[in-house]
N, C-alpha and C positions, 0 to 999 in steps of 0.2 A: 392537907396543903393545897392551896389553889392551884389551879392548873395553869401552866404557862403554855401558851399556843406555839405549836411548832409549825414550819413551812415544810412545804415538800418539794425538793428540789434535787436534781442528779439523781433521779431513782430511789432516792431514802428522804425519811423524816430528819429535818435538823432543828437543833435547840440554836437559840441564839443567846448570847452573853451580852451584860450590859442592863441597862435601865428598862424598866417595863411599866405599864400604864395598866390601872385597874379597869374591867369591864364590869358593870353592875347589873343585878336584877331590875329590869325596869319598874318591878311592882314594888319590891320589897329594899331595894337599895343595897341588897348583900352581894357580896364579890363574888362573881360566877367564873370568872378567868383573869389572868393577866395577859398583855401582848406587848412584845419586846418592840422597842422604838427601832432598832436595827436588827434587819434579817440577815440571812446568807448573803453570799456573793452573787448579786442580780446578775452580773455579765456571764457567769458561769451557768447560772439557772437559764439564762435565754439561749446561750451557745448549746447546751445539752439539748433543748427543746428542737432547736435548728438543727443540730446535727444526728442525734439519735430518733428523736420523736418524730421529725418530719419525714425523712426516708422510710421508716418503718410504716408510717400512716399511708404514705403516696404509693407503697406497693400495693395496697388492697384496692379493689374497686369500690365503686359508690355502692353498690348492693352489698358488698362485704361489711363495709362500713355500717350500712345500715342494720344489717344482722347483728353486728355489735351493739349498736344503741339499742335495738330492740331487747336485747338481754340484759343491757345494763339498765333500763328502764324497769324492766320485772325485778330486779334484783333490788334496786334502791325502794320498790314498793314494798318489798318484803321487810325492809327496816322503818317503815314509816312510823311506827309507835315510837320508837327510840327520836326520831327527828321531832315527832309532836312534843314530847316532853320536853326536850331542849327548846323548842319555839316558844314555849311559855315565858322562859326567861327573858325573851326579847320584849315581852308585853304583849304577844299575839294570844288572841281567843282561839278556839278551834277553828272558827270561820276563816279568821284571819291565815292561819296556817293553811288551810285548804287553798288558798290563793296563791301562797306563797312555795310550800313544801310539795303540797299534791299538785298545784299548777305546774310547778318546774318539772317535776318527774313526768307528769301527762304532757308536757311540750317535747321532752325527749321522746315520748313513745310515738307522738305524732309526726315527729321528724323522721324517725324510723319507717313508720307506715308509709309514708308519703314518698319518701326515697326508694323504698322497696318496689313499689308501684310505678313509680315515674322515672326513676333514672335507669341508665344502662348499665350494663356489665362492663363498664370501662373505666377510665381514669381522666378522659376529656370531655367536654361538652361541647356540643355545637350550639351556636349561636346565629340560629337563621340558616336559610340554604345557600347553595352554591351560587354563586353571582358570575355570570360569562362576563369577562372582561376583554375578549377580543372576537373579532367577526369570525374567524375560522373554527371556534369551539374548542380550541387547544389550551387556552390560557382563561384560568379562572381565579376566583377568590372566595375565601370562606372564613367567617369568625370562629373563634373557639375559645373556649375557658379551661386554663389549666391552672393546677394547685400553685400557689405562691410558695416560695423556698423559706420563708420566714416563720414568726409566732404570732399567734392572735393572742394579744396583750388586752386582756377585759379589766378595767378599773370600776368598780361595784359600788352601789348606794347601800346605805345600812338598812334601808326599808324592806328589801327583797334578798336577804342572803342567800335564799337557795334559787329562786325562779330567776334573779338577775343573773347569776352564774350559769345556769343550765339553758337558758334560751340564747346565750351566746355561745355556749361551748358545742349544742347538737350542731347547729349549721357549720361552725367552724371545722368540727370533726369530719362531718360529709364532705366539706370542700377539699380536706387533707392537710389542714394545719392545725397543730399542736396548739395548746392553750396554756396561758400563764394568766392565773387568776389573782387579782389583787382585792380582796373583800374590804369594804369600809370596816373600821375599828369598831365599832359599838355592838355590831351582832357578828363579828368574824366568828366566835365559837361555834356557830351553827354552820357556817361555811365549813368549817374545819372538820366537823362532825361528819358531814355529807361526803367531803372529799376522801377523808379516811375510809368510809365505806366504798368508794369508787375504787381506791386502790386495792382496797382487801377483795374486791370481786376478781382481780387478775384478769380482767376482759380488755382492757385496754392495751394495746403495745407500748412499751416501755417510752418514758419521754412525751407521751400524749398530753399529759396534763400535770401543771406544776401549781404551787400555791405559795403566795407570798402574804403571810401573818405579820407583819411589821409595816414599818415607814415605808414610802414608796421611793427613798433615796436610791437613785441610778437606774430607775425603771426606765424612765423616759429617755436618760442621755445615753443608754446602751441600745437604742433601736436603731435598725437599719431600713433602707427602703422596701426591703422585702416583707417587712413587719407591718402589722396593722393594729389599730388601738380601738377598741370599743368603749367608750365611756359613758356613764349614767350618773347623774348627780346635777349639781347646780349649774345654771347659766354662767356664773361667773368663773367657776372652776374650769367649765367647759372652753371658755374663752382663753384662759390662762394656759392650759394644756395645748390648745390648737395652735397658738401662736408660740410655743416654745421653740427655740432656735434650732433643735434637732429634728422636730417635726415638719417645720417649714423648709429647712435647709436640705432636708434628707427626702422629701415629699412623702413622709410616712402616711399612709392611708389613715384617715382619722374620722371616727362615726360617733356623734354626740346624741344621746338622748337626755334632755334637760327638763328640769320642771318647768311646768307652764302654767298659765291661769286659765284652765280650762272652762267651758260655759254649757249651760244647758237651757233649751229656751221652750217655755210653753206656747203652743200655737194662740194665735187670736180666735181661732174657732171652737176653744176647748172652755166649757162652764163648769160649775163645781159639781154638778150631776153626772157629768161624764165619767166612764171609766179612766179615761185618759188624765182625769185631774189626779185620781188615787195614784196611777202609775207615775206621775211626776214627782209626786210628794215622796213615795216611797223611794224612787231612785234617788232623790236629793239626801233623804235621810241614811240611806244605805251607803251612798258616797261619803256622807260625813263621819260613819261610825266605823266602816270597815278600816283596818289597821290604824284606828283613831285618826282617820283623814290623812296618812301619811303615806300617799300615793301621788305618782306624778301625773295619774289619770284622774284624780278626784275633782269634783266640781267645786269651783271656788266662786263662780258666778251664776246666778239663776236669775235669768230673764224672764218676767212675767207680766201679761197684759194688765195695763195700770188698773184695768175694771176689775180685776178679782186678786190683786196683789194682798190684800187684807185677809182674803179666804185662804190663800196660799200661806201665809205667814201664821194663820191660826192652826191651819192643819199641819204643817211642820213641827210647830212647835208641842200640839198635842202629842205626836208622835216621839219627839225628843224627850218629852217628860216621861216615858215610857222606859227610856233606855237605861239599863244597869251598868253603871261604870265601875270598875274594879279590878281586883287581881284575876286575871284570867284562869288561874287554876280551878276557881269556883265555877262549874257549868252554867250557872244561872247569868254571869257577867256577860254582857254584849259589847262592851268597849273596853278596852284595856288600857294602859299608859302608853305615853310615847316612848320612843326606844331609849331615852336617856334624859338624865337631867339638863344636860346641856342643849338637847334638843327642846325641852320645854322652855329654858330661858331664851331660845332663839324665836319661839312662837310667840311668847309672850312679848318680846319686844318688837316684832312686826306688827303685832295684834294692835300696839297702840298707834302705829301709822293710820289702820283702817278706822279704828274708833274715833279718830280726829275728823272723818269724813262720814261716819255712819252711825246708827243707833242700835243698841243691842236689843233684838226682839226675844231671844231665849238664851239663856245660859250665865254664868258668872264668870268674867274674865279673869278673877282674883283667885278662885277657891272652889273646891269640888270635894266632897265627900265620899271616897271611892269604899266598895264593899270589899271587906277583907283586906284592907292596905292603910298603910298611912299616907296621907295626903301630902304630906311633906317629903317623906323619905323616898316614895315613888314618883314617877313623872307624870303625874295626872293633871289633865285638864279637863274643863267642862266643854262639851259640843257647844258651840256657838253660832247663832243665827243671827245675822246683822240684816240692816237694810239701809241702803243709801238711797234717796229720792231723785239725786241727779245721776242719770244713767251714764253721763260722759265725765264722772269726776274721775281724775287721772289715777289716784292712789289705788281704787278699786281694780282698775286695769293693769296696774305695775308692780304692786306688793304682793308677794306670797308669803301666806301663812300657812307653812307646811303641818297643818294639824286639823282638828275637827272643826273648821270654820268655813262658812259660806255666807255670801252677800247676796240678799234679795235686790234686784234692780227691776224698776217698773217701766216699759217703753208701751209706745202707741202705736207705731208704723213698722212695717217690715224693714224698711229703708233704715231707719232708726236702729234698730236691734243689729243688723249687720253691720253698720258702722261701729257701734258699740262695741260687739264682740271683736272686732278687728283691731281694737286698740290693745288687745292682750299681744298682739305682734307676733302671732304665731303660738298654735297651741297643739298639742298630741292628739286630742279628741274634743268634740263638740256633739252634743245630743239637742234632738228635736222631737216634741212630742207633739204630733198632730194627726188629726185624720183627713186634712185637707191636702190631696195630693198637689195641687196647684201651689199651696203656699210651701210645701215641702219642697218642690222644685226651684221655687225662688230662693229659699233660704239656702239651700245646696249650692246653687250656682254663686251666691253671694259669698258662702263661708268657705268653698272648698279650698281656694287659694291660700287660706289662713290655717288649714288643719291637717294634720295626717290622717285622720279618722274621722268620719261622721256616722252617728247612729240616729237612723229615724225610727220611731218606735209609736205604735198605736195599739188598741187591744187587740188585733188580728195577731200580731207578732210578738206580744208582750210575754206569753207563756213560754216561747222558747227562747226570746232573747236572753244573751248573756248579760246585758247590762251595759252601763255607761264606762264603767272604769275597767272592766276585765278585758285584758289583752289576749287574744285568743293566737296561737301560733299561725294559723292559715293567713291572717291579716296583718298588714303592715303596720307596725309601731314606730312613731317618729313623728316628727312634724317641722316645718319652717321657722326661721326667725328665732324667738326666744326658746323655742323647744328644741333646739340645737341643730336644726337643719339636716338631720340624718334620718336613716331608717334600718329597722331592724326587723326581724321575723318577714311575714309576708309569704309564708310557705317557703318554697324551695328558692325564691328569690334571693334569700338571706346568704345562701351559698356563695352567691357572686361577690360578695362584699370581700370575701377571702380568697378570690381566685383573680387571674389575670385575663384580660379579654385581649386576645392577638388577631390580627388580620393575616391571614395565611394566603399567599398567592402561588400559583404553580397548575400543572395539569390536573384536569376534573378528576382523573382517575386517583391520583396522590391524594386530592382533598376527599374523596370518597372514602378513601381507606384510613383516614386519620383516626 
């Protein structure tokens, strides 16, 4: 009998009555699980987290919370093989799973380590030094951060069912806020499996984590001014949630990380014989293939000097022709399917908008022959390299094809490429491949206002570089404009999204003793 996903609320696993929706294996089309359309009492779930989980968590110091996270990371790593097997059903290759599952657990470990080293054995953080406010030295002020008294609600996307949860959970836990997790339906069965192990570990204070495997009804409506929302998904959904009457009316803290049309730029100093040429090509192919291009950080626009764009097109096409697409249960497969048939339909629909202004360099927009799977029953698409000779054509900078699709764009001057890149109206990440420091500085200066993160890479750093699309917990993840206007991660900075900054004024001795 097919598993019906459960929610974890009020300290116990709860089944839901009523209609359910089928969740299919992305490669075979077989039913993996069913998800209820209506879940448990959301208001009760939130209130239990606020009244039971929050107080228990806030009793612990930052160092004590870090120790729990360290043990949790070790516990989850001990169950890695179990998660890998389930991840295959989402269409993920082992390399894809390393980014999601291994990466998510690794993020917990990084936060545990940083907190143990850098945070005090206290429950309040100082923000800056004591500021004298009177001439006699008896009256001063100091800013502090304290834990909010609500719930950290996270609404996650289908493409990272584990990392998306854990990268939000770890800093919220350190900050003293319990989490309510709302995973995307398509891959919620993997999220549920990981949460089951988190609960089984018996490491967390009761009420610290809740899971809503069902529709979102009531989740936003029952928020308070002490709660926070961390959303990952489409820009349109982020806009709808951010403008919800409850969010605006109660000033609920809202952070969004949305899909963006990221770019990579090959410098004008690079020729085909340079190592950097190969670095650019490899990075481009990697970003198209990992997670079948279903990454909010994937390269959608590749800006190349007009003098060598034909060489880049040929080199990328040659690499893509070697990629094995198929069922990720076969270890020779390098790119699996999209997460669902619905996602495949969405990719094909948006692809038509790009094909109206570009030409296909590599791939077949209509079909692919996957290894070890049925191309119709599975959510497979071919990796597609496009080319648009007008670097300013609007569709390339505004249409998101959330799959293994990238467009080559020829440019001539630094000013031209900066202007064109900015048409994306805000991105999570951009990368620059160059050996020219002066050029890199010009591009960084022009691109920084439009990006949350910039990667500059050449042959001296490529060996250790984590690449364009990998989000490291020590570095900021987020971006302006279309990218959501929010921030996640960035080391211990992320804790402060779940804390209240307050200016406290009084005697210097009082402020020193806080």
